[in-house]
C-alpha positions in Angstrom: 0.5 -0.2 0.0 1.2 3.1 -1.1 1.7 6.1 1.8 1.9 9.3 1.3 3.4 11.7 3.6 1.2 15.3 3.6 3.2 17.2 5.9 5.5 17.7 3.5 5.0 20.0 0.3 5.1 20.4 -2.8 5.9 24.2 -2.8 4.3 24.4 -6.8 1.5 22.5 -5.1 1.4 25.0 -1.6 1.8 27.7 -4.9 -1.3 26.9 -7.2 -3.9 26.0 -3.5 -2.6 30.0 -2.6 -4.2 30.5 -5.9 -6.8 29.5 -6.7 -8.0 30.6 -2.9 -6.9 34.4 -4.6 -9.1 33.5 -7.2 -12.1 32.2 -4.7 -12.4 35.0 -2.1 -12.7 37.6 -5.6 -16.0 40.0 -5.3 -18.8 38.7 -7.6 -20.8 41.9 -6.7 -20.5 43.6 -10.2 -19.6 40.1 -12.7 -21.4 38.0 -14.5 -24.3 35.5 -14.2 -21.9 33.2 -15.7 -19.1 34.5 -14.0 -21.0 34.4 -10.2 -21.9 30.5 -10.9 -18.1 29.8 -12.2 -16.7 30.4 -9.5 -19.6 29.4 -6.9 -18.8 26.3 -8.9 -15.2 26.4 -7.8 -16.0 26.9 -4.3 -17.7 23.4 -4.2 -15.9 22.1 -5.6 -12.4 23.0 -4.2 -10.8 19.9 -2.5 -11.8 17.7 -5.7 -10.0 20.5 -7.9 -6.3 19.9 -7.2 -6.6 15.5 -6.0 -4.0 14.9 -9.6 -1.3 17.2 -6.8 -2.2 15.4 -3.8 -2.8 11.2 -5.3 -0.5 10.5 -8.1 -2.3 7.9 -9.0 -4.9 10.0 -10.6 -3.9 11.5 -13.9 -4.2 15.3 -14.1 -5.5 15.2 -18.0 -8.3 12.5 -19.2 -6.3 11.9 -23.0 -6.6 8.6 -21.6 -10.6 8.3 -22.3 -10.6 10.6 -25.2 -8.3 8.5 -26.5 -10.7 5.2 -25.6 -13.4 7.2 -27.5 -12.4 8.8 -30.6 -12.2 5.7 -33.3 -15.6 4.5 -32.3 -16.3 8.7 -33.5 -14.4 8.5 -35.9 -16.5 5.7 -37.8 -19.5 6.6 -36.3 -18.5 10.3 -38.8 -17.5 8.4 -41.5 -20.3 5.9 -41.9 -22.9 9.0 -41.7 -24.9 7.4 -38.7 -23.8 10.2 -36.4 -26.7 12.0 -38.2 -30.4 11.8 -36.9 
């Protein structure tokens, strides 16, 4: 089993967490509705955003899953099956 020492923090991780904290503390009164909703989502999901920084087994992107469906989507597009 993999054990991680959370008391030792990477300086880059600390920088990213601090930057996110500053971004979500922005005054939203003069912002558009979509910007307000985005910041609220960031606030709500703050712990999930940096999962890949603390747990190295999680990838930071979705490239593997996108590659997995790419061939199927190309085949559907070429065979003209994507139209209703």
